[in-house]
VMD Tcl script that builds the backbone (N, CA, C; Angstrom):
set m [mol new atoms 207]
animate dup $m
set s [atomselect $m all]
$s set {name element resname resid chain x y z} {
  {N N MET 1 A 48.101 0.074 36.121}
  {CA C MET 1 A 46.974 -0.572 35.134}
  {C C MET 1 A 45.896 0.154 34.743}
  {N N VAL 2 A 45.613 0.231 33.619}
  {CA C VAL 2 A 44.587 1.004 33.161}
  {C C VAL 2 A 42.898 0.611 33.527}
  {N N ALA 3 A 42.794 -0.719 33.815}
  {CA C ALA 3 A 41.692 -1.355 34.245}
  {C C ALA 3 A 41.735 -1.116 35.894}
  {N N ASP 4 A 42.726 -0.908 36.671}
  {CA C ASP 4 A 42.832 -0.500 38.058}
  {C C ASP 4 A 42.536 0.470 38.231}
  {N N THR 5 A 42.906 1.663 37.349}
  {CA C THR 5 A 42.699 3.458 37.361}
  {C C THR 5 A 41.068 3.484 37.123}
  {N N ARG 6 A 40.554 2.637 36.059}
  {CA C ARG 6 A 39.214 2.844 35.951}
  {C C ARG 6 A 38.090 2.222 37.063}
  {N N LEU 7 A 38.735 1.462 37.401}
  {CA C LEU 7 A 38.036 1.018 38.661}
  {C C LEU 7 A 38.227 1.911 40.014}
  {N N GLN 8 A 39.037 2.170 40.186}
  {CA C GLN 8 A 39.170 3.273 41.272}
  {C C GLN 8 A 38.326 4.531 41.221}
  {N N GLU 9 A 38.385 4.992 39.823}
  {CA C GLU 9 A 37.687 6.305 39.545}
  {C C GLU 9 A 36.187 5.931 39.454}
  {N N ALA 10 A 35.661 4.824 39.192}
  {CA C ALA 10 A 34.129 4.687 39.333}
  {C C ALA 10 A 33.837 3.939 40.562}
  {N N ARG 11 A 34.486 3.620 41.413}
  {CA C ARG 11 A 34.334 3.631 43.130}
  {C C ARG 11 A 34.100 4.785 43.637}
  {N N GLN 12 A 35.072 5.681 43.286}
  {CA C GLN 12 A 35.080 7.103 43.870}
  {C C GLN 12 A 33.779 7.748 43.577}
  {N N ALA 13 A 33.619 7.516 42.345}
  {CA C ALA 13 A 32.248 8.228 41.742}
  {C C ALA 13 A 30.846 7.596 42.564}
  {N N LEU 14 A 30.972 6.749 42.818}
  {CA C LEU 14 A 30.059 5.698 43.315}
  {C C LEU 14 A 29.724 6.380 44.775}
  {N N HIS 15 A 31.040 6.775 45.317}
  {CA C HIS 15 A 31.239 7.064 46.867}
  {C C HIS 15 A 30.646 8.661 46.939}
  {N N LEU 16 A 30.843 9.107 45.927}
  {CA C LEU 16 A 30.135 10.665 45.516}
  {C C LEU 16 A 28.917 10.919 45.573}
  {N N LEU 17 A 28.165 9.709 44.726}
  {CA C LEU 17 A 26.777 9.891 44.757}
  {C C LEU 17 A 26.111 9.218 46.068}
  {N N ILE 18 A 26.976 8.457 46.833}
  {CA C ILE 18 A 26.310 7.929 47.890}
  {C C ILE 18 A 26.037 8.883 48.931}
  {N N THR 19 A 27.361 9.829 48.994}
  {CA C THR 19 A 27.587 10.687 49.987}
  {C C THR 19 A 27.029 12.029 49.462}
  {N N GLY 20 A 26.052 11.789 48.562}
  {CA C GLY 20 A 25.145 13.075 48.465}
  {C C GLY 20 A 25.470 13.984 46.997}
  {N N GLN 21 A 26.660 13.936 46.330}
  {CA C GLN 21 A 26.757 14.787 45.310}
  {C C GLN 21 A 25.682 14.208 44.372}
  {N N SER 22 A 25.094 15.295 43.485}
  {CA C SER 22 A 24.119 14.718 42.890}
  {C C SER 22 A 24.424 14.269 41.590}
  {N N THR 23 A 25.424 14.771 40.674}
  {CA C THR 23 A 26.090 13.826 39.549}
  {C C THR 23 A 27.512 14.026 39.467}
  {N N VAL 24 A 28.057 12.790 38.682}
  {CA C VAL 24 A 29.252 12.622 39.118}
  {C C VAL 24 A 29.628 11.980 37.563}
  {N N SER 25 A 30.731 12.244 37.063}
  {CA C SER 25 A 31.332 12.068 35.603}
  {C C SER 25 A 32.535 11.087 35.927}
  {N N ILE 26 A 32.556 10.054 34.821}
  {CA C ILE 26 A 34.016 9.445 34.489}
  {C C ILE 26 A 34.183 9.145 33.073}
  {N N GLN 27 A 35.258 8.915 32.826}
  {CA C GLN 27 A 35.723 8.605 31.590}
  {C C GLN 27 A 35.407 7.041 31.136}
  {N N ARG 28 A 34.586 7.032 30.089}
  {CA C ARG 28 A 34.512 5.214 29.733}
  {C C ARG 28 A 34.644 5.570 28.073}
  {N N ASP 29 A 35.481 4.475 27.869}
  {CA C ASP 29 A 35.774 3.901 26.466}
  {C C ASP 29 A 36.203 5.105 25.624}
  {N N GLY 30 A 36.700 6.100 26.449}
  {CA C GLY 30 A 37.429 7.537 25.669}
  {C C GLY 30 A 35.878 8.845 25.655}
  {N N LYS 31 A 35.083 8.408 26.516}
  {CA C LYS 31 A 34.091 9.375 26.397}
  {C C LYS 31 A 33.591 10.013 27.959}
  {N N ARG 32 A 33.024 11.047 28.179}
  {CA C ARG 32 A 32.689 11.345 29.169}
  {C C ARG 32 A 31.261 10.811 29.664}
  {N N VAL 33 A 31.257 9.711 30.843}
  {CA C VAL 33 A 29.597 9.425 30.965}
  {C C VAL 33 A 29.218 10.219 32.289}
  {N N GLU 34 A 27.957 10.655 32.594}
  {CA C GLU 34 A 27.812 11.136 33.819}
  {C C GLU 34 A 26.754 10.390 34.379}
  {N N PHE 35 A 26.679 10.201 35.824}
  {CA C PHE 35 A 25.626 9.591 36.539}
  {C C PHE 35 A 25.124 10.014 37.584}
  {N N ALA 36 A 23.919 9.881 37.590}
  {CA C ALA 36 A 23.042 10.814 38.967}
  {C C ALA 36 A 22.562 9.305 39.406}
  {N N GLN 37 A 21.733 9.847 40.789}
  {CA C GLN 37 A 21.347 9.054 41.687}
  {C C GLN 37 A 20.194 8.063 40.911}
  {N N ALA 38 A 19.670 8.572 39.911}
  {CA C ALA 38 A 18.511 7.950 39.190}
  {C C ALA 38 A 18.923 6.769 38.399}
  {N N ASN 39 A 20.423 6.836 37.933}
  {CA C ASN 39 A 20.880 5.761 37.333}
  {C C ASN 39 A 22.348 5.404 38.065}
  {N N ARG 40 A 22.039 5.061 39.509}
  {CA C ARG 40 A 23.348 4.599 40.448}
  {C C ARG 40 A 23.686 3.262 39.928}
  {N N GLY 41 A 22.587 2.253 39.724}
  {CA C GLY 41 A 22.578 0.982 39.603}
  {C C GLY 41 A 23.397 0.698 38.145}
  {N N ASP 42 A 23.336 1.635 37.038}
  {CA C ASP 42 A 24.183 1.291 36.049}
  {C C ASP 42 A 25.643 1.680 36.349}
  {N N LEU 43 A 25.965 2.610 37.278}
  {CA C LEU 43 A 27.432 2.666 37.966}
  {C C LEU 43 A 27.997 1.518 38.705}
  {N N GLU 44 A 27.015 1.138 39.542}
  {CA C GLU 44 A 27.406 -0.239 40.103}
  {C C GLU 44 A 27.861 -1.382 39.276}
  {N N LYS 45 A 26.868 -1.604 37.871}
  {CA C LYS 45 A 26.904 -2.617 37.345}
  {C C LYS 45 A 28.422 -2.503 36.519}
  {N N TYR 46 A 28.606 -1.181 36.150}
  {CA C TYR 46 A 29.994 -0.802 35.355}
  {C C TYR 46 A 31.331 -1.225 36.418}
  {N N ILE 47 A 31.469 -0.859 37.695}
  {CA C ILE 47 A 32.129 -1.186 38.637}
  {C C ILE 47 A 32.248 -2.805 38.712}
  {N N ASN 48 A 31.137 -3.610 39.000}
  {CA C ASN 48 A 31.367 -5.032 38.767}
  {C C ASN 48 A 31.551 -5.688 37.401}
  {N N LEU 49 A 31.615 -5.051 36.325}
  {CA C LEU 49 A 32.261 -5.182 35.168}
  {C C LEU 49 A 33.937 -4.882 35.060}
  {N N LEU 50 A 34.143 -3.978 35.906}
  {CA C LEU 50 A 35.499 -3.651 35.882}
  {C C LEU 50 A 36.202 -4.692 36.954}
  {N N GLU 51 A 35.467 -5.130 38.151}
  {CA C GLU 51 A 36.305 -5.817 39.082}
  {C C GLU 51 A 36.466 -7.259 38.383}
  {N N VAL 52 A 35.585 -7.525 37.695}
  {CA C VAL 52 A 35.498 -8.926 36.606}
  {C C VAL 52 A 36.738 -8.781 35.716}
  {N N GLU 53 A 36.932 -7.801 35.007}
  {CA C GLU 53 A 38.359 -7.271 34.378}
  {C C GLU 53 A 39.403 -7.631 34.791}
  {N N ALA 54 A 39.263 -6.891 35.864}
  {CA C ALA 54 A 40.634 -6.423 36.775}
  {C C ALA 54 A 40.843 -8.040 37.659}
  {N N GLY 55 A 40.091 -9.028 37.160}
  {CA C GLY 55 A 40.329 -10.540 38.285}
  {C C GLY 55 A 40.309 -10.281 39.628}
  {N N ALA 56 A 39.068 -9.043 40.058}
  {CA C ALA 56 A 38.941 -9.346 41.725}
  {C C ALA 56 A 38.262 -10.597 41.854}
  {N N ALA 57 A 38.986 -10.995 42.884}
  {CA C ALA 57 A 38.514 -12.511 43.464}
  {C C ALA 57 A 37.170 -12.186 44.326}
  {N N ASN 58 A 36.651 -11.312 44.771}
  {CA C ASN 58 A 35.558 -11.315 45.343}
  {C C ASN 58 A 34.753 -10.007 45.271}
  {N N PRO 59 A 34.214 -9.974 43.712}
  {CA C PRO 59 A 33.411 -8.583 43.551}
  {C C PRO 59 A 32.443 -8.177 44.362}
  {N N ARG 60 A 32.138 -7.170 44.473}
  {CA C ARG 60 A 31.463 -6.447 45.506}
  {C C ARG 60 A 29.904 -7.178 45.546}
  {N N ARG 61 A 29.522 -6.650 44.292}
  {CA C ARG 61 A 27.937 -7.289 44.361}
  {C C ARG 61 A 27.906 -8.712 43.751}
  {N N ARG 62 A 26.984 -9.219 44.509}
  {CA C ARG 62 A 26.566 -10.573 44.402}
  {C C ARG 62 A 24.961 -10.890 44.213}
  {N N GLY 63 A 24.483 -11.875 43.705}
  {CA C GLY 63 A 23.448 -12.025 43.609}
  {C C GLY 63 A 22.691 -12.245 44.746}
  {N N PRO 64 A 21.393 -12.410 44.872}
  {CA C PRO 64 A 20.765 -12.896 46.481}
  {C C PRO 64 A 21.236 -14.036 46.746}
  {N N ALA 65 A 21.381 -14.371 47.980}
  {CA C ALA 65 A 21.450 -15.955 48.537}
  {C C ALA 65 A 20.342 -16.699 48.173}
  {N N SER 66 A 20.438 -17.778 48.068}
  {CA C SER 66 A 19.254 -18.662 48.158}
  {C C SER 66 A 19.080 -19.677 49.305}
  {N N VAL 67 A 17.734 -19.849 49.703}
  {CA C VAL 67 A 17.285 -20.680 50.648}
  {C C VAL 67 A 17.274 -21.972 50.404}
  {N N ILE 68 A 17.810 -22.991 50.941}
  {CA C ILE 68 A 17.623 -24.466 50.718}
  {C C ILE 68 A 16.782 -24.935 51.791}
  {N N ALA 69 A 15.449 -25.364 51.303}
  {CA C ALA 69 A 14.622 -26.139 52.531}
  {C C ALA 69 A 14.911 -27.596 52.734}
}
mol reanalyze $m
mol bondsrecalc $m
mol representation Tube
mol addrep $m
């Protein structure tokens, strides 16, 4: 599936950023997009979007847990 391939590429790009590569690039909507540490959050949001599109039961990123008093 195309969505699964894009998700794997995006996750690999995030892994490379986390492990020290200064910039990574992926194909998004037919365009080459580069990410650096400064815009790592944008890449994480893109991964979350792809997980939702792929129907992932438990996307990695969730909002903060709330406290019930």
